[in-house]
N, C-alpha and C positions, 0 to 999 in steps of 0.2 A: 510601374511594375517592371522589375528587373529579374530575368532568369539567367542563371549561370550553370553550365554543365561542368561538374567537377572532374578534374584530371587525377587519376589514381596511380600511385606507385606502391607496389607490394601490398595492395589492398587498402591503402589509406590515402586520404586527401585532407587538406586543412582549409578551414574557413573561419569566419568570425561573425558575431552578431552585429547588426547595425544600431543596436541600442543597448543600454545597460539592463541587467537582469539579475534577480535574486534566486539562488538555488540552494535550498537548505541553509539559508542564512549567509551564504557565500556570495559576494558580489562578482558577477561576470561582466566585464567591461567590453567595450568594442575592440580592445587590444588583446583580449583573452583568446588563446588558440582553441579552436574546436577541431578535434581529430574525428573525421567521419570515416567509418570503415564501410566497405561496399557490401558487407553481409548484414547490415541493418542496425548499426549502433553509432552513438556519438560519445566521445570521451572529451572531458573538459580539461584543458591544460596540455602541457608537453609531457614527454616521457614515453616509455615503452608500453604499448597497449596491445591486447590480443585482436586478431582479425577474424577469428572463428570462435564458436561456442558450442559445447554440448552440455546437457544437464548433468552428466556424470562427473564433470570436472569442476572442482571448487575454485572460484576466481582468486587470483593473488594480486591483482593490480591495485593501485591506490588512487586512481583518478575518479572524481565524480563522473557519473556516466548516465546515459539515457538509452534505453533499449526498446525501440518500437517493435522490432522483430528480429532479434539477433540470433543467428544460426551459423550455418556453414555454406550457404548458397549465395554466391555473388550476384548482385544486381546487374542487369544489362546496362543501366544508366542511372546516375544520381545527379539531381539538380538542386539548386537553391533558388529561392524567390522571395522578394520583399513585397509585401502587400500593405496598402494603406499609407497614411501619413501620420507623423508624430502628433500627439503621443499615443496613437492607436494603431501602431504598426504591428504586423506579424511577420515572422521569419520562418519560412517553410523549407524543410529538406525532404525531398521525395526520392525514394528508391523504386525503380521500375524493374519488375520481374516478369519479363515477357509482356503479356497483356494485363498484368496486375500491378498495383502500386501500394506502397506503404509510405505514410508521411508522418513527420513530427513537426508541430507548429509551436513556436515560442510567441507568447502574447505579451507585448510591451506593457499594456495597461494593467494586467492582472498578475503577472509573474506565473502564469499557468502554462502547462505543457499539454498538448493534445496529440494523441496518436490517431491516425486515420487509416482505414483499410478499405480497399475496393473489392476484395474477394470474399468468397464464402467457403471455398474448399482448397485454397492453394497451400501446398506444403511440399517441399522436396521429399522424395521417398526416404523414410527412415529418420528424417531430421526431427529435432525438437527445437522450438524457438523460445527465447527468453524475452519476456515483456515486463518492463518496469523501469525504475529509477533507483539510483544509489548515490549517497554522498561519498566523500573521500574515506579511505581506510575501511570501507564496508561497514561503517558504524550505523548506517541508517539505510535499510534495504527494502526493496520489494523485488524479490526474486521469484518470478512466476514462470514456471516451465509449462509450455503448452505442448501436450503430446498428441492431441487430436489434430485433425486436418484444418481446423479453423480457430483463430484466436478469439473470435467473438461470435455471438449468436445474432444473425442478421438476415435480412431478406436478400434475395439474389440480385436486386437492382439498386439498393441504396447503400452508399458507403456508411460505415459505422465508426464510432470514435470511443476512445478511452481518454479520460481527462485526469490530470494530476496537478496538484497545487503544492509543490515541494518547498514551501517556505517554512521558516522556523516559528513556532508558536511560543510566546513568552507567557508563563503561568506562575502563580504563587500558591502557597499553601494556606493562606488566610481566609479559607472559605468554610462555612458550616451550613451546608444545605440541609433541608429537611427531606429525608428519603422515605419513599413508600414502595412497597412490593405488592403487586396484585397478580392474580392468575388471568392474564389478558394476552390474547394473540396479537402479533403485529399485523400490519397490512400484508396482503399476499405478496410474495416475492416474485417479481417478474424479471427473469435473467436477461441481461444484455451482454454478458460475456460468458465464455466457457469457464468451467471450474479450473482455477489455476493453483498449483501447488507452491507454497512459499518455502524457499530453500534457506537453510541456515549454514552458510559456508564456513569451513574451518571449525573453530571452537566456538563460534557465535551461537548464542541461544536466544537472541532477540532479532526481530526484523521489523522495519518501519514500513507502514503502509500509507502512501500518500492518497488522500481522499479525493474523489472526483469533484467535491464542492466543500465549502466550509461547513462546520457543524458546531452547534452550541451544546456543550457537555453538561453533565449533572451539576457542576459547580458554576455554570454560566460562562465558562471560557469559550472563546471561538477558536477552533483549531482546524488545521488542514492536514493533519497526519495523526496516526496512532501507532503504538508499538504492539506487536504480538510476541508472546514468549513460548518457547518450546515446551515449557513445563505447565502450560495451560492457563495463561493469563494474558489480558490486554491492558495496556497502560496508556494513559493520555499523554504522558510526558516522556518522549523518546529519550532513553538513556541506557547505560549499562547496568543500572540498579537492579533490573529484573533478571540478570544473568544467572545468579545462584540463589534460589529461594530459601535454602536452609530448612531447618525443621519448622513446621507450621505450629503456631500457638495462637488461638483466637484472641487471647488477651493482648497480643501484640498489635492487633489491628485497632485503628487505622495505622498503617506503616508508611512513614515518610519515604522509605527507600524504594517504594513501589511507584513513586511519582505522585502527581496531583490527584489522579483518579486511577482506580484499578477495577476491572471487571473480571471475575474469577469463575469461569465455567467449571474448572477443577484445577486449582493451583496446587501442585504437589512436587516436592523434590524427588520423589521416588518414581515419577512417571514422565515419559516424554510422549509428545503427540505429533502426528502428522497434521499439518495446518494447511487448509485450503481457503481460497478467497474468491469471491465472485461479486461482480457488479450487478445491480438491478435497477429498475426504473419504475416508480409509481407515478400517479398523476401529478403530485406536488413536487417531485424531485427524485434525486438518486437514492439508491439503497445499497448497502453492502451486507454480505453474509460471510462470516468467518466460522469455519467448522474445525473443531479439534477432534481427532480420531485416534483411538488407542484400542488395539486388539479387536478391530472391527466394530467398535461402538463409538458413537459420536455425540458431541455436545455442540450446539449451534448458537452463535451470537449474531443477532440481526440489529442493524441500526438504520432507521429511516432518516436520512440526513436533513430532510426538511422539517423534522419534528425535533424541537429543542428539548434538552434535559430528559431524554428517554433512551433506555437500552433494554433490549429483549434477550432473554436467555432461555433456550430449551435444553434442559439437562439430559434429554434422551434416555438412554439406558447404559450409560458409561459405567464401567466397573469402579467401585470405590477403592482408591489407593490407601496405603497404610497411613500416610500423613497427607492431609489435604485441607483446603478451605474453599468454600464456594459462596458466591454472592457478589456484593459490590462495596467499595469504599470510595468516598468522595470528600476530599479535604479531611476534615476532622469527624466526619460522619461515616457510619457503616451499617450495612445489613450483611453480616458475615456469619457463617456457621462452619464448625469444624467437626461435626458429628452428624449422624443420620445419613440418609440417602435420598437426594431429591430426584433420582431417576424415576421416570414415568410421571412426573408432576406436570408435564406439558410446558407451555410457554409461561414464563414469568416476566412481568413488566416492572422494571425499576425506573422510577422517575423522581424528580425533585421539584421543590418550590424555590423561590428566590433565596439566594445566599445572604448571610450577614457576615460582618467582619469578625474575625476571630482574634485571639490574643496575639 
């Protein structure tokens, strides 16, 4: 066990991982520079990086980055520590804020990143913190601004954690699952994080969410991330394809440009949504809830990550836009409608059976 106290200049210090690591498909070697800033962030690679953050400022840097608790308050001390032995080592960076701490842990065996928090109410007055991960050029994002006093829902005595697996999932479009839709509620959502608002910096209309554990999708793919769209869509295949939805025509579905799978609480070129994200935990594993809100009305997508091939959508009471589609597409299969109003229909469960090879 080796602990090192980092020495900072102008709010930054450098370190490196003791093992190779994959981050959104990019190899991080033992010679790759990690820039640690004392306000709660790690930037991968060299170059100019910010040392403070506010939610009102759209980022402009191009480094892949990790944000356990990025804001404008400097830690009193930052340390690194190597735990375990190869091939099961962990590399821990810890920021100390008075009697509180925040950690980020890199896991050698899993390529997972874990954030840890010791506190329940710590926040500098008036600050907002950024929690999440991003690849280079902001193409794959989880920008979650925490505006309340705690980043996570937890007890006063136990540290709590957020887990990300930011690897790249390779998928294909040769899947024809058999889809079904039933009026079925998901397991009760038990929050383990505060509600976090997903930001879309600059002209971006997509954001990537790194899942806390792997999940088997409607087409049977195992993925560790999904993309959300400002226009009311979730895609399994992170890409820029969902940037501009264009006019909606149901005859065009399933649309390859939306990725391998798409879940559409209300996909519309004429509407933009505020998107929020929250972790949950049930007996069998992690849950996520993604809420799309427009004009005070919301649609919710819930995924119980331990349950394969299942997605739940509650269409709520959202206003029907001029052009829209709702439902799901998976490979070459679809349950999609472009007319009517599903509002008030309660939870709808979309599930699939084993896929077969397509053309």
